[in-house]
C-alpha positions as CSV (number, residue, x, y, z in Angstrom):
1,M,141.7,103.0,168.4
2,R,142.7,106.6,168.8
3,A,145.3,107.5,171.4
4,F,144.1,110.3,173.8
5,A,146.6,112.2,176.1
6,D,144.0,112.7,178.8
7,T,140.3,112.6,179.7
8,D,139.9,116.3,178.7
9,E,141.1,115.3,175.1
10,Y,138.7,112.4,175.0
11,I,135.6,114.3,176.0
12,A,136.4,117.3,173.7
13,T,135.8,114.9,170.7
14,F,132.2,114.6,171.3
15,P,129.1,116.7,170.7
16,A,128.0,119.1,173.5
17,D,125.2,116.9,174.8
18,I,127.6,113.9,175.0
19,R,130.3,116.0,176.7
20,E,127.9,117.3,179.3
21,K,126.9,113.7,180.5
22,L,130.8,112.3,180.3
23,Q,131.6,115.6,182.3
24,G,128.8,114.6,184.7
25,I,130.1,111.1,185.2
26,R,133.8,112.2,185.6
27,A,132.6,114.7,188.4
28,V,130.6,112.1,190.2
29,I,133.5,109.8,190.4
30,R,135.9,112.4,191.2
31,N,133.6,113.3,194.0
32,A,132.9,109.8,195.2
33,V,136.7,108.8,195.2
34,P,138.9,111.9,195.3
35,D,142.0,110.1,195.8
36,A,141.6,108.4,192.6
37,E,143.9,109.2,189.6
38,E,142.7,109.9,186.1
39,A,144.2,108.1,183.2
40,I,143.5,106.7,179.7
41,R,143.2,102.9,179.6
42,Y,142.0,100.8,176.7
43,G,141.4,104.2,174.9
44,M,138.8,105.2,177.5
45,P,138.7,107.6,180.5
46,T,139.7,105.6,183.3
47,F,139.9,106.1,187.4
48,R,142.7,104.3,189.1
49,L,143.0,103.7,192.7
50,S,146.3,102.2,194.2
51,G,147.7,101.2,190.9
52,S,144.3,99.3,190.0
53,N,141.8,100.4,187.5
54,L,138.7,101.4,189.6
55,V,136.2,102.3,186.7
56,H,136.2,103.2,183.1
57,F,133.6,105.1,181.0
58,A,133.1,106.0,177.5
59,A,130.7,107.2,174.8
60,F,129.5,105.1,172.0
61,R,126.9,105.7,169.2
62,D,123.8,105.0,171.1
63,H,125.0,104.8,175.0
64,L,127.4,105.6,177.4
65,G,129.3,102.7,178.8
66,F,130.3,102.5,182.3
67,F,132.8,99.6,183.2
68,P,133.0,99.0,186.9
69,T,134.5,95.5,186.6
70,P,132.2,92.4,187.0
71,S,131.9,92.9,190.8
72,G,130.5,96.4,190.4
73,V,127.8,95.2,188.0
74,E,126.9,92.0,190.1
75,K,126.6,94.2,193.3
76,F,124.1,96.5,191.8
77,L,122.4,94.1,189.5
78,K,118.8,94.6,190.9
79,E,119.1,98.3,190.5
80,L,120.6,98.1,187.0
81,S,117.5,96.1,185.8
82,A,116.4,99.0,183.5
83,Y,120.0,99.0,181.8
84,Q,121.6,96.7,179.4
85,T,124.3,95.1,181.3
86,S,127.0,92.4,180.8
87,K,130.1,91.1,182.7
88,G,131.7,94.2,183.9
89,T,129.7,96.7,181.6
90,I,126.7,98.8,182.0
91,Q,125.1,100.7,179.1
92,F,123.2,103.9,179.7
93,P,121.2,105.1,176.7
94,L,121.9,108.4,175.2
95,D,118.5,109.4,175.2
96,K,117.7,108.9,178.9
97,P,119.1,110.7,182.0
98,V,122.2,109.3,183.5
99,P,121.7,107.8,186.8
100,Y,124.7,109.7,188.5
101,D,123.7,108.5,192.0
102,L,124.0,105.0,191.1
103,V,127.2,105.8,189.4
104,E,128.5,107.4,192.5
105,R,127.4,104.4,194.7
106,I,129.2,101.9,192.4
107,A,132.2,104.0,192.3
108,R,132.3,104.2,196.1
109,F,131.8,100.4,196.3
110,R,134.8,99.9,193.7
111,A,137.0,102.0,195.7
112,E,136.1,100.1,199.1
113,E,136.6,96.9,197.3
114,T,139.9,98.0,195.9
115,R,141.3,99.3,199.1
116,K,140.3,96.1,200.9
117,K,142.2,94.0,198.4
118,K,145.2,96.4,198.6
119,K,145.4,95.7,202.5
120,V,145.8,92.1,202.0
């Protein structure tokens, strides 16, 4: 696994069409959770909130992976029926538009969930 200094370096390694989608996901999450911090965790761009990983995202050969933890997948499972999912993972095919509105709602849900946990 290659070590990246930051999200910009990670995104720069992909072709323009993939970079555009990755930047779109990044912008949506940043807008949804402006107090989240960017990091690289597990070799992927990650947003962290209150010291916890909020969501990760990454590009693969035939899809974009979005990793909102199992709760983030479970909460939106009905809306995610058009996508390949597994525990904590959503796959958005590269040949289809990214559902940025859904990414935003999932990020907001994860932020709310994280904030509630940190208050306990």
